[in-house]
C-alpha positions as CSV (number, residue, x, y, z in Angstrom):
1,M,0.0,0.0,0.0
2,S,1.3,3.4,-0.8
3,Y,1.9,6.1,1.7
4,E,-0.8,8.2,0.0
5,K,-3.4,5.5,0.6
6,I,-2.5,5.3,4.3
7,K,-2.7,9.1,4.5
8,E,-6.2,9.1,2.9
9,E,-7.4,6.4,5.4
10,F,-5.8,8.3,8.3
11,I,-7.5,11.5,7.4
12,K,-10.9,9.8,7.0
13,S,-10.5,8.2,10.4
14,A,-9.6,11.5,12.0
15,E,-12.6,13.3,10.4
16,A,-15.0,10.6,11.5
17,Y,-13.7,10.9,15.1
18,I,-14.1,14.7,15.0
19,N,-17.6,14.5,13.5
20,A,-18.7,11.9,16.1
21,K,-17.4,14.0,19.0
22,R,-19.0,17.2,17.6
23,Q,-22.4,15.6,16.8
24,P,-23.9,16.4,20.2
25,F,-23.2,20.1,19.6
26,E,-26.2,20.2,17.1
27,K,-28.7,19.6,19.9
28,L,-27.3,22.1,22.4
29,S,-27.4,25.9,22.9
30,G,-26.3,28.5,25.3
31,M,-24.2,27.5,28.3
32,E,-24.7,23.8,27.5
33,L,-23.1,24.3,24.1
34,I,-20.2,26.3,25.6
35,D,-19.7,23.6,28.3
36,A,-19.8,20.8,25.6
37,K,-17.2,22.6,23.4
38,S,-15.0,23.2,26.4
39,H,-15.1,19.5,27.3
40,Y,-14.4,18.6,23.7
41,L,-11.3,20.8,23.6
42,D,-10.2,19.5,27.0
43,N,-9.9,16.1,25.3
44,F,-7.4,17.1,22.7
45,Q,-4.8,14.7,24.1
46,D,-7.3,11.8,23.7
47,Y,-7.6,12.9,20.0
48,I,-3.8,12.9,19.6
49,M,-3.6,9.4,21.1
50,H,-6.4,8.3,18.7
51,L,-4.3,9.7,15.8
52,N,-1.2,7.8,16.9
53,F,-3.1,4.6,17.5
54,T,-4.8,4.8,14.1
55,L,-1.6,5.6,12.2
56,N,0.2,2.7,13.8
57,A,-2.8,0.3,13.1
58,L,-2.8,1.4,9.4
59,V,0.9,0.8,9.0
60,E,0.6,-2.6,10.6
61,E,-2.7,-3.5,8.8
62,H,-1.1,-2.8,5.4
63,S,2.2,-4.6,6.3
64,I,4.4,-1.5,5.9
65,S,7.8,-2.4,7.2
66,F,10.6,0.1,7.3
67,Q,13.9,-1.6,6.4
68,T,16.1,1.3,7.3
69,L,15.9,4.3,9.6
70,E,15.9,6.4,6.5
71,E,12.7,4.8,5.3
72,A,11.1,5.4,8.7
73,N,12.2,9.0,8.7
74,A,11.0,9.5,5.2
75,F,7.5,8.3,6.2
76,Q,7.6,10.4,9.3
77,T,8.5,13.5,7.2
78,Y,5.7,12.6,4.8
79,I,3.0,12.2,7.4
80,K,4.0,15.0,9.9
81,P,2.3,17.9,8.0
82,T,-0.9,15.8,8.1
83,F,-0.8,15.7,11.9
84,G,-0.6,19.5,12.0
85,I,-3.6,19.8,9.6
86,L,-5.6,17.4,11.6
87,A,-4.8,19.1,14.9
88,V,-6.0,22.4,13.5
89,K,-9.1,20.6,12.2
90,F,-9.9,19.4,15.7
91,T,-10.1,23.0,17.0
92,E,-11.5,24.5,13.8
93,G,-14.4,26.9,14.5
94,L,-14.1,26.5,18.3
95,L,-11.4,29.0,19.3
96,D,-12.8,32.1,17.6
């Protein structure tokens, strides 16, 4: 499996996680909504752990093995910007 395919699945998983966690917002308003958003943002570390777990699972699932440190570093360099994008996506629209 190509790195691009893993990246696509990784992004889909992250977006599904975000959408599921934000779904209750639709039914709330006022202070309840503010409290829910605050609680959501407090769980940022859980989201990062989810991203790490998902990425590791995808690499394992698709039998990606890095033969050298350079290969592992190349993959890390490739996927790192995606982590940043997904971190911003988690907070998007909530910190305004």
